[in-house]
N, CA, C and O atoms as a Tinker XYZ file with bonds, in Angstrom:
   476  protein
     1  N     -8.207000   11.886000    4.019000    73     2
     2  CA    -6.772000   11.838000    4.019000    64     1     3
     3  C     -6.379000   10.930000    5.159000    63     2     4     5
     4  O     -6.952000   11.092000    6.237000    81     3
     5  N     -5.504000   10.036000    5.038000    73     3     6
     6  CA    -4.832000    9.675000    3.793000    64     5     7
     7  C     -5.663000    8.708000    2.949000    63     6     8     9
     8  O     -6.637000    8.115000    3.413000    81     7
     9  N     -5.239000    8.575000    1.697000    73     7    10
    10  CA    -5.814000    7.586000    0.800000    64     9    11
    11  C     -4.743000    6.540000    0.528000    63    10    12    13
    12  O     -3.619000    6.870000    0.152000    81    11
    13  N     -5.102000    5.278000    0.723000    73    11    14
    14  CA    -4.179000    4.174000    0.490000    64    13    15
    15  C     -4.737000    3.282000   -0.608000    63    14    16    17
    16  O     -5.872000    2.813000   -0.526000    81    15
    17  N     -3.932000    3.054000   -1.629000    73    15    18
    18  CA    -4.307000    2.151000   -2.722000    64    17    19
    19  C     -3.227000    1.085000   -2.797000    63    18    20    21
    20  O     -2.057000    1.383000   -3.040000    81    19
    21  N     -3.634000   -0.164000   -2.584000    73    19    22
    22  CA    -2.699000   -1.285000   -2.665000    64    21    23
    23  C     -3.042000   -2.083000   -3.913000    63    22    24    25
    24  O     -4.148000   -2.607000   -4.045000    81    23
    25  N     -2.089000   -2.168000   -4.822000    73    23    26
    26  CA    -2.241000   -2.981000   -6.026000    64    25    27
    27  C     -1.440000   -4.262000   -5.837000    63    26    28    29
    28  O     -0.360000   -4.250000   -5.246000    81    27
    29  N     -1.980000   -5.367000   -6.346000    73    27    30
    30  CA    -1.221000   -6.611000   -6.297000    64    29    31
    31  C     -1.542000   -7.436000   -7.540000    63    30    32    33
    32  O     -2.653000   -7.397000   -8.068000    81    31
    33  N     -0.542000   -8.178000   -7.987000    73    31    34
    34  CA    -0.724000   -8.979000   -9.192000    64    33    35
    35  C     -1.551000  -10.216000   -8.883000    63    34    36    37
    36  O     -1.424000  -10.825000   -7.821000    81    35
    37  N     -2.399000  -10.571000   -9.837000    73    35    38
    38  CA    -3.371000  -11.641000   -9.626000    64    37    39
    39  C     -2.735000  -13.004000   -9.391000    63    38    40    41
    40  O     -3.394000  -13.903000   -8.869000    81    39
    41  N     -1.481000  -13.177000   -9.758000    73    39    42
    42  CA    -0.842000  -14.479000   -9.527000    64    41    43
    43  C     -0.449000  -14.672000   -8.064000    63    42    44    45
    44  O      0.156000  -15.690000   -7.728000    81    43
    45  N     -0.770000  -13.740000   -7.202000    73    43    46
    46  CA    -0.445000  -13.858000   -5.782000    64    45    47
    47  C     -1.604000  -14.324000   -4.925000    63    46    48    49
    48  O     -1.466000  -14.380000   -3.703000    81    47
    49  N     -2.724000  -14.657000   -5.504000    73    47    50
    50  CA    -3.910000  -14.961000   -4.705000    64    49    51
    51  C     -3.681000  -16.087000   -3.700000    63    50    52    53
    52  O     -4.318000  -16.102000   -2.647000    81    51
    53  N     -2.793000  -17.024000   -3.998000    73    51    54
    54  CA    -2.531000  -18.122000   -3.056000    64    53    55
    55  C     -1.674000  -17.661000   -1.877000    63    54    56    57
    56  O     -1.717000  -18.280000   -0.814000    81    55
    57  N     -0.908000  -16.602000   -2.040000    73    55    58
    58  CA    -0.004000  -16.174000   -0.978000    64    57    59
    59  C     -0.337000  -14.836000   -0.357000    63    58    60    61
    60  O      0.374000  -14.369000    0.533000    81    59
    61  N     -1.410000  -14.213000   -0.816000    73    59    62
    62  CA    -1.721000  -12.860000   -0.363000    64    61    63
    63  C     -3.212000  -12.724000   -0.123000    63    62    64    65
    64  O     -4.005000  -12.774000   -1.063000    81    63
    65  N     -3.594000  -12.553000    1.135000    73    63    66
    66  CA    -4.992000  -12.329000    1.504000    64    65    67
    67  C     -5.219000  -10.822000    1.522000    63    66    68    69
    68  O     -4.834000  -10.138000    2.470000    81    67
    69  N     -5.838000  -10.321000    0.484000    73    67    70
    70  CA    -5.990000   -8.875000    0.307000    64    69    71
    71  C     -6.758000   -8.232000    1.459000    63    70    72    73
    72  O     -6.387000   -7.151000    1.917000    81    71
    73  N     -7.809000   -8.869000    1.929000    73    71    74
    74  CA    -8.610000   -8.288000    3.008000    64    73    75
    75  C     -7.795000   -8.178000    4.294000    63    74    76    77
    76  O     -7.865000   -7.165000    4.990000    81    75
    77  N     -7.032000   -9.203000    4.607000    73    75    78
    78  CA    -6.182000   -9.165000    5.801000    64    77    79
    79  C     -5.057000   -8.149000    5.648000    63    78    80    81
    80  O     -4.696000   -7.460000    6.602000    81    79
    81  N     -4.509000   -8.063000    4.441000    73    79    82
    82  CA    -3.454000   -7.091000    4.187000    64    81    83
    83  C     -3.972000   -5.662000    4.381000    63    82    84    85
    84  O     -3.270000   -4.804000    4.914000    81    83
    85  N     -5.196000   -5.426000    3.945000    73    83    86
    86  CA    -5.799000   -4.100000    4.105000    64    85    87
    87  C     -5.962000   -3.758000    5.589000    63    86    88    89
    88  O     -5.685000   -2.633000    6.005000    81    87
    89  N     -6.408000   -4.721000    6.374000    73    87    90
    90  CA    -6.540000   -4.502000    7.819000    64    89    91
    91  C     -5.189000   -4.204000    8.452000    63    90    92    93
    92  O     -5.063000   -3.290000    9.266000    81    91
    93  N     -4.175000   -4.986000    8.069000    73    91    94
    94  CA    -2.836000   -4.786000    8.625000    64    93    95
    95  C     -2.262000   -3.433000    8.211000    63    94    96    97
    96  O     -1.611000   -2.760000    9.010000    81    95
    97  N     -2.502000   -3.042000    6.977000    73    95    98
    98  CA    -2.006000   -1.749000    6.488000    64    97    99
    99  C     -2.661000   -0.610000    7.263000    63    98   100   101
   100  O     -1.978000    0.311000    7.709000    81    99
   101  N     -3.977000   -0.669000    7.423000    73    99   102
   102  CA    -4.665000    0.379000    8.179000    64   101   103
   103  C     -4.173000    0.430000    9.621000    63   102   104   105
   104  O     -3.968000    1.509000   10.178000    81   103
   105  N     -3.984000   -0.745000   10.221000    73   103   106
   106  CA    -3.492000   -0.804000   11.590000    64   105   107
   107  C     -2.109000   -0.141000   11.689000    63   106   108   109
   108  O     -1.831000    0.585000   12.643000    81   107
   109  N     -1.252000   -0.397000   10.700000    73   107   110
   110  CA     0.096000    0.198000   10.739000    64   109   111
   111  C      0.026000    1.720000   10.630000    63   110   112   113
   112  O      0.808000    2.425000   11.268000    81   111
   113  N     -0.903000    2.226000    9.828000    73   111   114
   114  CA    -1.054000    3.677000    9.704000    64   113   115
   115  C     -1.581000    4.282000   11.000000    63   114   116   117
   116  O     -1.126000    5.343000   11.426000    81   115
   117  N     -2.529000    3.612000   11.617000    73   115   118
   118  CA    -3.076000    4.100000   12.891000    64   117   119
   119  C     -1.989000    4.094000   13.962000    63   118   120   121
   120  O     -1.838000    5.059000   14.711000    81   119
   121  N     -1.232000    2.993000   14.027000    73   119   122
   122  CA    -0.199000    2.865000   15.050000    64   121   123
   123  C      0.975000    3.820000   14.835000    63   122   124   125
   124  O      1.765000    4.048000   15.752000    81   123
   125  N      1.091000    4.374000   13.639000    73   123   126
   126  CA     2.161000    5.354000   13.401000    64   125   127
   127  C      1.908000    6.625000   14.200000    63   126   128   129
   128  O      2.839000    7.385000   14.469000    81   127
   129  N      0.646000    6.860000   14.585000    73   127   130
   130  CA     0.292000    8.066000   15.314000    64   129   131
   131  C      0.152000    9.297000   14.433000    63   130   132   133
   132  O     -0.069000   10.399000   14.934000    81   131
   133  N      0.278000    9.117000   13.130000    73   131   134
   134  CA     0.226000   10.242000   12.192000    64   133   135
   135  C     -1.179000   10.521000   11.654000    63   134   136   137
   136  O     -1.428000   11.590000   11.097000    81   135
   137  N     -2.103000    9.555000   11.821000    73   135   138
   138  CA    -3.412000    9.673000   11.168000    64   137   139
   139  C     -4.531000    9.296000   12.129000    63   138   140   141
   140  O     -4.386000    8.394000   12.954000    81   139
   141  N     -5.643000   10.003000   12.006000    73   139   142
   142  CA    -6.852000    9.653000   12.745000    64   141   143
   143  C     -7.507000    8.465000   12.044000    63   142   144   145
   144  O     -7.651000    8.488000   10.822000    81   143
   145  N     -7.904000    7.435000   12.776000    73   143   146
   146  CA    -8.465000    6.230000   12.146000    64   145   147
   147  C     -9.593000    6.499000   11.150000    63   146   148   149
   148  O     -9.622000    5.899000   10.076000    81   147
   149  N    -10.514000    7.389000   11.493000    73   147   150
   150  CA   -11.658000    7.633000   10.606000    64   149   151
   151  C    -11.295000    8.412000    9.349000    63   150   152   153
   152  O    -12.125000    8.554000    8.451000    81   151
   153  N    -10.080000    8.911000    9.272000    73   151   154
   154  CA    -9.656000    9.640000    8.079000    64   153   155
   155  C     -8.954000    8.752000    7.053000    63   154   156   157
   156  O     -8.714000    9.179000    5.924000    81   155
   157  N     -8.628000    7.527000    7.438000    73   155   158
   158  CA    -7.904000    6.625000    6.540000    64   157   159
   159  C     -8.910000    5.963000    5.599000    63   158   160   161
   160  O     -9.857000    5.308000    6.035000    81   159
   161  N     -8.681000    6.149000    4.311000    73   159   162
   162  CA    -9.529000    5.519000    3.287000    64   161   163
   163  C     -8.625000    4.615000    2.455000    63   162   164   165
   164  O     -7.658000    5.074000    1.848000    81   163
   165  N     -8.949000    3.335000    2.435000    73   163   166
   166  CA    -8.045000    2.391000    1.776000    64   165   167
   167  C     -8.819000    1.417000    0.909000    63   166   168   169
   168  O    -10.002000    1.149000    1.117000    81   167
   169  N     -8.096000    0.902000   -0.074000    73   167   170
   170  CA    -8.690000   -0.089000   -0.966000    64   169   171
   171  C     -7.578000   -0.935000   -1.574000    63   170   172   173
   172  O     -6.413000   -0.538000   -1.619000    81   171
   173  N     -7.983000   -2.122000   -2.043000    73   171   174
   174  CA    -7.058000   -3.061000   -2.670000    64   173   175
   175  C     -7.528000   -3.288000   -4.098000    63   174   176   177
   176  O     -8.721000   -3.460000   -4.350000    81   175
   177  N     -6.580000   -3.288000   -5.030000    73   175   178
   178  CA    -6.908000   -3.443000   -6.441000    64   177   179
   179  C     -6.092000   -4.612000   -7.014000    63   178   180   181
   180  O     -4.870000   -4.514000   -7.133000    81   179
   181  N     -6.766000   -5.719000   -7.370000    73   179   182
   182  CA    -6.039000   -6.817000   -8.017000    64   181   183
   183  C     -5.757000   -6.469000   -9.477000    63   182   184   185
   184  O     -6.589000   -5.861000  -10.151000    81   183
   185  N     -4.595000   -6.852000   -9.948000    73   183   186
   186  CA    -4.196000   -6.563000  -11.325000    64   185   187
   187  C     -4.163000   -7.859000  -12.127000    63   186   188   189
   188  O     -3.232000   -8.655000  -12.005000    81   187
   189  N     -5.184000   -8.058000  -12.943000    73   187   190
   190  CA    -5.240000   -9.266000  -13.776000    64   189   191
   191  C     -4.227000   -9.193000  -14.907000    63   190   192   193
   192  O     -3.622000  -10.201000  -15.273000    81   191
   193  N     -4.047000   -8.029000  -15.447000    73   191   194
   194  CA    -3.099000   -7.832000  -16.549000    64   193   195
   195  C     -1.918000   -7.026000  -16.029000    63   194   196   197
   196  O     -2.073000   -5.873000  -15.628000    81   195
   197  N     -0.745000   -7.634000  -16.036000    73   195   198
   198  CA     0.452000   -6.981000  -15.522000    64   197   199
   199  C      1.680000   -7.600000  -16.192000    63   198   200   201
   200  O      1.600000   -8.630000  -16.861000    81   199
   201  N      2.784000   -6.951000  -15.993000    73   199   202
   202  CA     4.045000   -7.457000  -16.537000    64   201   203
   203  C      5.182000   -6.926000  -15.669000    63   202   204   205
   204  O      5.155000   -5.773000  -15.240000    81   203
   205  N      6.169000   -7.762000  -15.414000    73   203   206
   206  CA     7.387000   -7.360000  -14.723000    64   205   207
   207  C      8.534000   -7.640000  -15.682000    63   206   208   209
   208  O      8.824000   -8.796000  -15.993000    81   207
   209  N      9.176000   -6.598000  -16.142000    73   207   210
   210  CA    10.260000   -6.762000  -17.105000    64   209   211
   211  C      9.768000   -7.363000  -18.403000    63   210   212   213
   212  O      8.749000   -6.939000  -18.948000    81   211
   213  N     10.492000   -8.347000  -18.893000    73   211   214
   214  CA    10.113000   -8.974000  -20.170000    64   213   215
   215  C      9.637000  -10.408000  -20.003000    63   214   216   217
   216  O      9.663000  -11.191000  -20.953000    81   215
   217  N      9.201000  -10.753000  -18.787000    73   215   218
   218  CA     8.781000  -12.130000  -18.522000    64   217   219
   219  C      7.274000  -12.213000  -18.305000    63   218   220   221
   220  O      6.647000  -11.288000  -17.790000    81   219
   221  N      6.720000  -13.335000  -18.708000    73   219   222
   222  CA     5.297000  -13.565000  -18.497000    64   221   223
   223  C      5.019000  -14.271000  -17.172000    63   222   224   225
   224  O      3.923000  -14.150000  -16.624000    81   223
   225  N      5.999000  -15.005000  -16.658000    73   223   226
   226  CA     5.772000  -15.789000  -15.445000    64   225   227
   227  C      6.935000  -15.630000  -14.475000    63   226   228   229
   228  O      8.010000  -15.150000  -14.835000    81   227
   229  N      6.691000  -16.045000  -13.240000    73   227   230
   230  CA     7.748000  -16.072000  -12.248000    64   229   231
   231  C      7.991000  -14.773000  -11.509000    63   230   232   233
   232  O      8.897000  -14.691000  -10.681000    81   231
   233  N      7.195000  -13.759000  -11.796000    73   231   234
   234  CA     7.352000  -12.471000  -11.116000    64   233   235
   235  C      5.992000  -11.945000  -10.670000    63   234   236   237
   236  O      4.955000  -12.261000  -11.254000    81   235
   237  N      6.031000  -11.137000   -9.625000    73   235   238
   238  CA     4.804000  -10.552000   -9.100000    64   237   239
   239  C      5.177000   -9.298000   -8.300000    63   238   240   241
   240  O      6.350000   -9.047000   -8.024000    81   239
   241  N      4.158000   -8.522000   -7.939000    73   239   242
   242  CA     4.432000   -7.379000   -7.072000    64   241   243
   243  C      3.203000   -6.971000   -6.282000    63   242   244   245
   244  O      2.059000   -7.252000   -6.639000    81   243
   245  N      3.508000   -6.293000   -5.191000    73   243   246
   246  CA     2.515000   -5.619000   -4.359000    64   245   247
   247  C      3.029000   -4.187000   -4.250000    63   246   248   249
   248  O      4.165000   -3.961000   -3.831000    81   247
   249  N      2.199000   -3.227000   -4.624000    73   247   250
   250  CA     2.632000   -1.832000   -4.573000    64   249   251
   251  C      1.563000   -0.992000   -3.880000    63   250   252   253
   252  O      0.383000   -1.046000   -4.227000    81   251
   253  N      2.001000   -0.220000   -2.899000    73   251   254
   254  CA     1.079000    0.654000   -2.172000    64   253   255
   255  C      1.384000    2.109000   -2.487000    63   254   256   257
   256  O      2.533000    2.549000   -2.437000    81   255
   257  N      0.335000    2.841000   -2.810000    73   255   258
   258  CA     0.404000    4.292000   -2.995000    64   257   259
   259  C     -0.296000    4.906000   -1.777000    63   258   260   261
   260  O     -1.478000    4.648000   -1.551000    81   259
   261  N      0.403000    5.690000   -1.015000    73   259   262
   262  CA    -0.203000    6.375000    0.117000    64   261   263
   263  C     -0.191000    7.868000   -0.170000    63   262   264   265
   264  O      0.869000    8.487000   -0.273000    81   263
   265  N     -1.376000    8.432000   -0.297000    73   263   266
   266  CA    -1.531000    9.862000   -0.594000    64   265   267
   267  C     -1.862000   10.578000    0.718000    63   266   268   269
   268  O     -2.860000   10.274000    1.372000    81   267
   269  N     -0.996000   11.543000    1.092000    73   267   270
   270  CA    -1.191000   12.266000    2.344000    64   269   271
   271  C     -1.109000   13.774000    2.085000    63   270   272   273
   272  O     -0.555000   14.222000    1.081000    81   271
   273  N     -1.672000   14.533000    3.010000    73   271   274
   274  CA    -1.543000   15.985000    2.928000    64   273   275
   275  C     -0.135000   16.389000    3.351000    63   274   276   277
   276  O      0.493000   15.690000    4.146000    81   275
   277  N      0.366000   17.497000    2.836000    73   275   278
   278  CA     1.715000   17.939000    3.202000    64   277   279
   279  C      1.807000   18.329000    4.663000    63   278   280   281
   280  O      0.799000   18.547000    5.336000    81   279
   281  N      3.047000   18.411000    5.140000    73   279   282
   282  CA     3.266000   18.850000    6.510000    64   281   283
   283  C      4.163000   17.912000    7.298000    63   282   284   285
   284  O      4.566000   18.242000    8.414000    81   283
   285  N      4.480000   16.761000    6.747000    73   283   286
   286  CA     5.371000   15.821000    7.420000    64   285   287
   287  C      6.760000   15.898000    6.792000    63   286   288   289
   288  O      6.911000   16.136000    5.594000    81   287
   289  N      7.747000   15.692000    7.620000    73   287   290
   290  CA     9.124000   15.745000    7.131000    64   289   291
   291  C      9.425000   14.523000    6.262000    63   290   292   293
   292  O      8.681000   13.543000    6.255000    81   291
   293  N     10.529000   14.612000    5.535000    73   291   294
   294  CA    10.950000   13.475000    4.712000    64   293   295
   295  C     11.206000   12.248000    5.572000    63   294   296   297
   296  O     10.869000   11.133000    5.171000    81   295
   297  N     11.787000   12.430000    6.732000    73   295   298
   298  CA    12.056000   11.285000    7.607000    64   297   299
   299  C     10.751000   10.683000    8.144000    63   298   300   301
   300  O     10.664000    9.467000    8.314000    81   299
   301  N      9.747000   11.505000    8.411000    73   299   302
   302  CA     8.443000   10.980000    8.833000    64   301   303
   303  C      7.805000   10.185000    7.705000    63   302   304   305
   304  O      7.274000    9.098000    7.933000    81   303
   305  N      7.854000   10.720000    6.487000    73   303   306
   306  CA     7.274000   10.016000    5.335000    64   305   307
   307  C      8.007000    8.708000    5.084000    63   306   308   309
   308  O      7.381000    7.699000    4.759000    81   307
   309  N      9.325000    8.716000    5.230000    73   307   310
   310  CA    10.101000    7.486000    5.041000    64   309   311
   311  C      9.750000    6.449000    6.104000    63   310   312   313
   312  O      9.655000    5.261000    5.796000    81   311
   313  N      9.557000    6.878000    7.338000    73   311   314
   314  CA     9.185000    5.957000    8.409000    64   313   315
   315  C      7.806000    5.352000    8.160000    63   314   316   317
   316  O      7.592000    4.164000    8.400000    81   315
   317  N      6.876000    6.171000    7.681000    73   315   318
   318  CA     5.536000    5.674000    7.348000    64   317   319
   319  C      5.632000    4.644000    6.230000    63   318   320   321
   320  O      4.994000    3.593000    6.298000    81   319
   321  N      6.418000    4.936000    5.206000    73   319   322
   322  CA     6.573000    4.011000    4.076000    64   321   323
   323  C      7.157000    2.685000    4.543000    63   322   324   325
   324  O      6.676000    1.626000    4.142000    81   323
   325  N      8.178000    2.725000    5.376000    73   323   326
   326  CA     8.805000    1.494000    5.867000    64   325   327
   327  C      7.831000    0.697000    6.718000    63   326   328   329
   328  O      7.748000   -0.525000    6.592000    81   327
   329  N      7.089000    1.385000    7.587000    73   327   330
   330  CA     6.105000    0.716000    8.444000    64   329   331
   331  C      5.051000    0.016000    7.587000    63   330   332   333
   332  O      4.677000   -1.124000    7.861000    81   331
   333  N      4.583000    0.694000    6.564000    73   331   334
   334  CA     3.579000    0.127000    5.672000    64   333   335
   335  C      4.148000   -1.052000    4.881000    63   334   336   337
   336  O      3.491000   -2.084000    4.743000    81   335
   337  N      5.364000   -0.900000    4.365000    73   335   338
   338  CA     6.021000   -1.996000    3.637000    64   337   339
   339  C      6.160000   -3.230000    4.522000    63   338   340   341
   340  O      5.874000   -4.346000    4.090000    81   339
   341  N      6.598000   -3.025000    5.755000    73   339   342
   342  CA     6.776000   -4.154000    6.675000    64   341   343
   343  C      5.449000   -4.830000    6.993000    63   342   344   345
   344  O      5.386000   -6.054000    7.100000    81   343
   345  N      4.396000   -4.046000    7.144000    73   343   346
   346  CA     3.067000   -4.626000    7.405000    64   345   347
   347  C      2.614000   -5.488000    6.229000    63   346   348   349
   348  O      2.069000   -6.574000    6.422000    81   347
   349  N      2.842000   -5.000000    5.014000    73   347   350
   350  CA     2.464000   -5.781000    3.826000    64   349   351
   351  C      3.317000   -7.037000    3.710000    63   350   352   353
   352  O      2.816000   -8.099000    3.339000    81   351
   353  N      4.600000   -6.918000    4.025000    73   351   354
   354  CA     5.497000   -8.079000    3.940000    64   353   355
   355  C      5.027000   -9.195000    4.869000    63   354   356   357
   356  O      5.088000  -10.370000    4.509000    81   355
   357  N      4.562000   -8.835000    6.051000    73   355   358
   358  CA     4.092000   -9.837000    7.006000    64   357   359
   359  C      2.818000  -10.536000    6.543000    63   358   360   361
   360  O      2.495000  -11.625000    7.018000    81   359
   361  N      2.100000   -9.913000    5.621000    73   359   362
   362  CA     0.857000  -10.499000    5.109000    64   361   363
   363  C      1.073000  -11.370000    3.883000    63   362   364   365
   364  O      0.129000  -11.986000    3.388000    81   363
   365  N      2.299000  -11.431000    3.388000    73   363   366
   366  CA     2.577000  -12.186000    2.166000    64   365   367
   367  C      3.327000  -13.475000    2.489000    63   366   368   369
   368  O      4.359000  -13.461000    3.160000    81   367
   369  N      2.791000  -14.574000    2.001000    73   367   370
   370  CA     3.447000  -15.874000    2.122000    64   369   371
   371  C      4.110000  -16.160000    0.787000    63   370   372   373
   372  O      3.419000  -16.370000   -0.211000    81   371
   373  N      5.466000  -16.171000    0.747000    73   371   374
   374  CA     6.160000  -16.366000   -0.530000    64   373   375
   375  C      5.707000  -17.621000   -1.271000    63   374   376   377
   376  O      5.475000  -18.670000   -0.671000    81   375
   377  N      5.589000  -17.487000   -2.569000    73   375   378
   378  CA     5.185000  -18.594000   -3.423000    64   377   379
   379  C      6.419000  -19.171000   -4.111000    63   378   380   381
   380  O      7.270000  -18.417000   -4.582000    81   379
   381  N      6.525000  -20.491000   -4.176000    73   379   382
   382  CA     7.675000  -21.107000   -4.842000    64   381   383
   383  C      7.764000  -20.676000   -6.310000    63   382   384   385
   384  O      6.773000  -20.698000   -7.041000    81   383
   385  N      8.950000  -20.292000   -6.714000    73   383   386
   386  CA     9.170000  -19.937000   -8.111000    64   385   387
   387  C      8.665000  -18.575000   -8.521000    63   386   388   389
   388  O      8.666000  -18.247000   -9.708000    81   387
   389  N      8.227000  -17.761000   -7.550000    73   387   390
   390  CA     7.714000  -16.423000   -7.864000    64   389   391
   391  C      8.537000  -15.381000   -7.097000    63   390   392   393
   392  O      8.513000  -15.343000   -5.867000    81   391
   393  N      9.249000  -14.553000   -7.826000    73   391   394
   394  CA     9.993000  -13.445000   -7.243000    64   393   395
   395  C      9.030000  -12.271000   -7.090000    63   394   396   397
   396  O      8.498000  -11.757000   -8.074000    81   395
   397  N      8.814000  -11.858000   -5.849000    73   395   398
   398  CA     7.808000  -10.829000   -5.572000    64   397   399
   399  C      8.446000   -9.579000   -4.991000    63   398   400   401
   400  O      9.214000   -9.645000   -4.032000    81   399
   401  N      8.120000   -8.446000   -5.582000    73   399   402
   402  CA     8.591000   -7.156000   -5.087000    64   401   403
   403  C      7.455000   -6.492000   -4.307000    63   402   404   405
   404  O      6.316000   -6.445000   -4.770000    81   403
   405  N      7.780000   -5.981000   -3.121000    73   403   406
   406  CA     6.818000   -5.236000   -2.313000    64   405   407
   407  C      7.348000   -3.817000   -2.193000    63   406   408   409
   408  O      8.424000   -3.588000   -1.639000    81   407
   409  N      6.584000   -2.869000   -2.717000    73   407   410
   410  CA     7.037000   -1.483000   -2.754000    64   409   411
   411  C      5.958000   -0.542000   -2.220000    63   410   412   413
   412  O      4.764000   -0.837000   -2.271000    81   411
   413  N      6.415000    0.597000   -1.708000    73   411   414
   414  CA     5.507000    1.608000   -1.157000    64   413   415
   415  C      6.016000    2.980000   -1.578000    63   414   416   417
   416  O      7.219000    3.239000   -1.547000    81   415
   417  N      5.110000    3.847000   -1.967000    73   415   418
   418  CA     5.463000    5.238000   -2.200000    64   417   419
   419  C      4.491000    6.129000   -1.445000    63   418   420   421
   420  O      3.284000    5.888000   -1.435000    81   419
   421  N      5.032000    7.153000   -0.819000    73   419   422
   422  CA     4.223000    8.131000   -0.098000    64   421   423
   423  C      4.224000    9.409000   -0.929000    63   422   424   425
   424  O      5.272000    9.990000   -1.208000    81   423
   425  N      3.044000    9.823000   -1.311000    73   423   426
   426  CA     2.873000   10.990000   -2.179000    64   425   427
   427  C      2.113000   12.077000   -1.435000    63   426   428   429
   428  O      1.170000   11.788000   -0.699000    81   427
   429  N      2.519000   13.322000   -1.623000    73   427   430
   430  CA     1.819000   14.429000   -0.990000    64   429   431
   431  C      0.759000   15.001000   -1.914000    63   430   432   433
   432  O      1.031000   15.327000   -3.069000    81   431
   433  N     -0.450000   15.117000   -1.390000    73   431   434
   434  CA    -1.535000   15.779000   -2.105000    64   433   435
   435  C     -1.316000   17.288000   -2.028000    63   434   436   437
   436  O     -0.622000   17.779000   -1.138000    81   435
   437  N     -1.897000   17.996000   -2.943000    73   435   438
   438  CA    -1.845000   19.459000   -2.895000    64   437   439
   439  C     -3.061000   19.969000   -2.134000    63   438   440   441
   440  O     -4.199000   19.666000   -2.492000    81   439
   441  N     -2.820000   20.728000   -1.105000    73   439   442
   442  CA    -3.928000   21.257000   -0.298000    64   441   443
   443  C     -4.892000   22.106000   -1.136000    63   442   444   445
   444  O     -6.096000   22.104000   -0.881000    81   443
   445  N     -4.379000   22.819000   -2.119000    73   443   446
   446  CA    -5.231000   23.713000   -2.902000    64   445   447
   447  C     -6.116000   22.972000   -3.899000    63   446   448   449
   448  O     -7.068000   23.552000   -4.421000    81   447
   449  N     -5.818000   21.698000   -4.175000    73   447   450
   450  CA    -6.631000   20.947000   -5.125000    64   449   451
   451  C     -7.304000   19.727000   -4.513000    63   450   452   453
   452  O     -8.024000   19.013000   -5.210000    81   451
   453  N     -7.089000   19.474000   -3.233000    73   451   454
   454  CA    -7.744000   18.358000   -2.547000    64   453   455
   455  C     -8.920000   18.899000   -1.764000    63   454   456   457
   456  O     -8.791000   19.877000   -1.027000    81   455
   457  N    -10.057000   18.267000   -1.923000    73   455   458
   458  CA   -11.238000   18.719000   -1.205000    64   457   459
   459  C    -11.970000   17.527000   -0.598000    63   458   460   461
   460  O    -11.879000   16.408000   -1.104000    81   459
   461  N    -12.684000   17.771000    0.476000    73   459   462
   462  CA   -13.384000   16.686000    1.174000    64   461   463
   463  C    -14.624000   17.254000    1.829000    63   462   464   465
   464  O    -14.626000   18.381000    2.324000    81   463
   465  N    -15.676000   16.457000    1.826000    73   463   466
   466  CA   -16.879000   16.787000    2.569000    64   465   467
   467  C    -17.393000   15.488000    3.202000    63   466   468   469
   468  O    -17.379000   14.433000    2.569000    81   467
   469  N    -17.836000   15.575000    4.429000    73   467   470
   470  CA   -18.427000   14.422000    5.116000    64   469   471
   471  C    -19.911000   14.718000    5.254000    63   470   472   473
   472  O    -20.294000   15.745000    5.815000    81   471
   473  N    -20.748000   13.821000    4.742000    73   471   474
   474  CA   -22.196000   14.060000    4.774000    64   473   475
   475  C    -22.921000   13.013000    5.596000    63   474   476
   476  O    -24.144000   13.068000    5.725000    81   475
């Protein structure tokens, strides 16, 4: 905990360095003071097949799902989401003719159904 999944559309490869974005995202989570560094598990998933609205071209997105255990207030979760969004925004170089949406959602895991073992 937490688990971070960053999805991005494949048409962003020229403006989005996924490996650097992952480092920046993890750094933002660590700097929030809400998470122990060794507990953050993150990954980036490129989306070859995607669609935004009814258009085939000219649109793209970066979306982060952050799964955390309950116990933080709504304002804490909102601050984490904004911090993560801003970190991702700094890693994206806008591409001409491409409208890109950067979104983040913070989701709470259920303690009774989440399990972990370190071996």
